[in-house]
VOPAGU-2260 file (C-alpha; in pm, 1 decimal, decimal comma):
REM VOPAGU-2260
SITE   aa  ch    i         X         Y         Z
SITE  MET   A    0  -17283,9   -1444,1    -699,4
SITE  SER   A    1  -16980,7   -1327,5    -503,4
SITE  SER   A    2  -16627,7   -1344,6    -636,8
SITE  THR   A    3  -16554,8   -1631,2    -396,6
SITE  ASP   A    4  -16840,3   -1835,1    -551,0
SITE  ARG   A    5  -16692,0   -1815,8    -900,5
SITE  PRO   A    6  -16467,6   -2089,2   -1032,3
SITE  ALA   A    7  -16102,9   -1986,9   -1048,7
SITE  ALA   A    8  -15960,2   -1907,8   -1390,0
SITE  ASN   A    9  -15585,6   -1933,9   -1440,8
SITE  ALA   A   10  -15517,1   -1831,0   -1800,1
SITE  ALA   A   11  -15653,5   -1849,1   -2151,7
SITE  ILE   A   12  -15454,0   -2071,2   -2386,1
SITE  PRO   A   13  -15494,1   -1980,9   -2753,4
SITE  ILE   A   14  -15510,4   -2261,4   -3008,1
SITE  LEU   A   15  -15332,5   -2175,6   -3332,6
SITE  ARG   A   16  -15390,2   -2375,4   -3649,8
SITE  ILE   A   17  -15078,8   -2520,4   -3811,2
SITE  PHE   A   18  -15026,8   -2739,3   -4116,6
SITE  ASP   A   19  -14668,1   -2860,8   -4083,1
SITE  ARG   A   20  -14493,8   -2968,4   -3762,7
SITE  ALA   A   21  -14140,9   -2891,7   -3888,3
SITE  LYS   A   22  -14231,0   -2538,2   -4002,4
SITE  ALA   A   23  -14423,1   -2473,5   -3679,9
SITE  TYR   A   24  -14128,9   -2581,7   -3464,9
SITE  GLU   A   25  -13882,4   -2384,6   -3675,6
SITE  PHE   A   26  -14091,5   -2073,4   -3607,5
SITE  TYR   A   27  -14211,6   -2123,0   -3248,6
SITE  ARG   A   28  -13916,4   -2314,9   -3101,6
SITE  ASP   A   29  -13615,1   -2209,4   -3305,6
SITE  PHE   A   30  -13710,0   -1846,8   -3384,0
SITE  LEU   A   31  -13936,1   -1736,1   -3097,3
SITE  GLY   A   32  -13768,5   -1948,6   -2830,4
SITE  PHE   A   33  -14067,4   -2151,0   -2709,9
SITE  GLU   A   34  -14008,6   -2498,5   -2573,0
SITE  VAL   A   35  -14224,1   -2791,8   -2677,2
SITE  VAL   A   36  -14396,4   -2911,7   -2359,1
SITE  TRP   A   37  -14587,4   -3204,9   -2503,5
SITE  GLU   A   38  -14723,6   -3351,6   -2826,6
SITE  HIS   A   39  -15029,9   -3565,0   -2884,5
SITE  ARG   A   40  -15153,0   -3771,2   -3178,9
SITE  PHE   A   41  -15433,2   -4026,1   -3159,7
SITE  GLU   A   42  -15236,9   -4241,6   -3405,7
SITE  PRO   A   43  -14891,5   -4186,2   -3562,2
SITE  ASP   A   44  -15040,0   -4072,9   -3896,2
SITE  LEU   A   45  -15309,4   -3845,2   -3747,7
SITE  PRO   A   46  -15286,3   -3467,9   -3687,0
SITE  LEU   A   47  -15058,2   -3320,4   -3423,2
SITE  TYR   A   48  -15177,2   -3129,8   -3117,6
SITE  ALA   A   49  -14897,8   -2975,1   -2909,7
SITE  GLU   A   50  -14825,8   -2722,2   -2638,2
SITE  VAL   A   51  -14539,0   -2474,7   -2649,3
SITE  ARG   A   52  -14433,6   -2249,0   -2361,7
SITE  ARG   A   53  -14206,5   -1952,9   -2301,1
SITE  ASP   A   54  -14185,0   -1713,5   -2004,8
SITE  GLY   A   55  -14527,2   -1816,1   -1874,7
SITE  ILE   A   56  -14691,6   -1794,2   -2218,6
SITE  ARG   A   57  -14862,8   -2114,0   -2330,6
SITE  LEU   A   58  -14988,2   -2176,3   -2683,7
SITE  HIS   A   59  -15150,2   -2483,8   -2831,1
SITE  LEU   A   60  -15064,6   -2571,5   -3190,2
SITE  SER   A   61  -15308,3   -2790,6   -3377,2
SITE  GLU   A   62  -15320,8   -2962,3   -3713,7
SITE  HIS   A   63  -15683,3   -3062,4   -3645,7
SITE  HIS   A   64  -15933,3   -2905,4   -3888,7
SITE  GLY   A   65  -16194,1   -2812,3   -3629,6
SITE  ASP   A   66  -15971,1   -2657,5   -3363,9
SITE  ALA   A   67  -15897,5   -2315,6   -3509,7
SITE  SER   A   68  -15878,4   -2116,4   -3830,5
SITE  PRO   A   69  -15552,0   -1996,0   -3980,7
SITE  GLY   A   70  -15511,1   -1621,7   -3960,2
SITE  ALA   A   71  -15577,3   -1581,7   -3587,2
SITE  ALA   A   72  -15429,4   -1293,8   -3389,2
SITE  VAL   A   73  -15299,6   -1311,6   -3032,2
SITE  ILE   A   74  -15167,2   -1032,0   -2810,3
SITE  VAL   A   75  -14897,2   -1134,9   -2564,1
SITE  GLU   A   76  -14796,7    -879,3   -2302,3
SITE  VAL   A   77  -14420,5    -849,7   -2250,5
SITE  ASP   A   78  -14204,2    -638,9   -2019,8
SITE  ASP   A   79  -13948,9    -524,2   -2278,7
SITE  ALA   A   80  -14059,7    -517,7   -2642,9
SITE  ARG   A   81  -13736,5    -352,2   -2757,5
SITE  ALA   A   82  -13519,6    -630,3   -2610,9
SITE  LEU   A   83  -13748,0    -893,0   -2764,7
SITE  GLN   A   84  -13726,1    -728,9   -3107,0
SITE  GLU   A   85  -13345,5    -714,5   -3085,9
SITE  ARG   A   86  -13330,1   -1082,8   -2987,5
SITE  LEU   A   87  -13557,2   -1181,5   -3276,2
SITE  LEU   A   88  -13348,8    -983,5   -3525,9
SITE  ALA   A   89  -13033,3   -1148,8   -3392,4
SITE  ALA   A   90  -13191,3   -1491,5   -3452,8
SITE  ARG   A   91  -13164,0   -1425,0   -3829,8
SITE  TYR   A   92  -13483,1   -1614,9   -3910,9
SITE  GLY   A   93  -13510,2   -1623,3   -4288,2
SITE  PHE   A   94  -13878,0   -1532,7   -4309,6
SITE  ALA   A   95  -13919,3   -1236,8   -4071,3
SITE  ARG   A   96  -13739,9    -925,4   -3958,8
SITE  PRO   A   97  -13992,8    -783,3   -3712,1
SITE  GLY   A   98  -13996,6    -413,4   -3640,6
SITE  LEU   A   99  -14079,6    -220,8   -3327,4
SITE  SER   A  100  -14391,0      -4,8   -3344,4
SITE  ASP   A  101  -14533,4     255,9   -3108,7
SITE  ASP   A  102  -14907,2     199,0   -3140,5
SITE  GLY   A  103  -15006,8     465,0   -2887,0
SITE  TRP   A  104  -15109,2     212,5   -2624,0
SITE  ALA   A  105  -14803,7     -13,9   -2644,2
SITE  LEU   A  106  -14467,5     -75,3   -2804,3
SITE  THR   A  107  -14533,9    -377,7   -3022,4
SITE  VAL   A  108  -14338,8    -641,3   -3207,0
SITE  THR   A  109  -14558,2    -830,5   -3453,0
SITE  VAL   A  110  -14468,0   -1164,3   -3608,9
SITE  THR   A  111  -14668,1   -1383,1   -3843,7
SITE  ASP   A  112  -14617,1   -1758,3   -3840,2
SITE  PRO   A  113  -14599,0   -1973,3   -4156,5
SITE  PHE   A  114  -14974,3   -2039,3   -4125,9
SITE  HIS   A  115  -15073,4   -1671,0   -4118,6
SITE  ASN   A  116  -15135,0   -1654,2   -3742,8
SITE  ARG   A  117  -15024,6   -1319,9   -3601,5
SITE  ILE   A  118  -14865,0   -1275,2   -3259,6
SITE  VAL   A  119  -14838,0    -920,7   -3127,3
SITE  PHE   A  120  -14591,3    -889,6   -2840,2
SITE  ALA   A  121  -14696,7    -573,1   -2656,7
SITE  GLU   A  122  -14528,6    -368,4   -2385,9
SITE  ARG   A  123  -14806,4    -146,9   -2248,3
SITE  THR   A  124  -14739,7     224,9   -2244,7
SITE  SER   A  125  -15098,8     321,7   -2158,7
SITE  THR   A  126  -15360,1     177,4   -1928,3
SITE  ASN   A  127  -15629,5     235,6   -2191,6
SITE  PRO   A  128  -15547,2      37,4   -2505,4
SITE  PRO   A  129  -15798,8      37,9   -2788,0
SITE  ALA   A  130  -16028,4    -256,1   -2720,8
SITE  ASP   A  131  -16152,2    -296,0   -3076,0
SITE  ARG   A  132  -15842,7    -398,6   -3272,1
SITE  VAL   A  133  -15515,7    -584,7   -3284,8
SITE  PRO   A  134  -15231,2    -376,2   -3428,0
SITE  PRO   A  135  -15165,3    -450,0   -3796,9
SITE  ALA   A  136  -14883,5    -677,7   -3905,4
SITE  ASP   A  137  -14568,7    -496,2   -4008,9
SITE  ASP   A  138  -14319,4    -773,0   -4083,0
């Protein structure tokens, strides 16, 4: 099969399990600066499924039991980890003061949401990152 015969793939969109809309939006919208693109519920009292977006990054947040497990880890490549870390510290979010770490393959800023999902913002410093692990949480 040639590369022209393959279906086009645009991007992977991680689904992160959440349990509380207000806490999720406080973290993703108010702290990290994502915008809520859309929300969906089959009925008003049923679980939320939503998309948030920032700088080309799209995440789906789900209260549905079968969509994902809490404690996921996602790596998001960024151009300037230091500037991101400074912006997050300036936000004065009450539950995180993320550090900047040199992990050998990238400068990373790691945050953990209220549902124990970890997001590692990584500015690559090497073309050969370790393929077998996500950097540990340090916040």
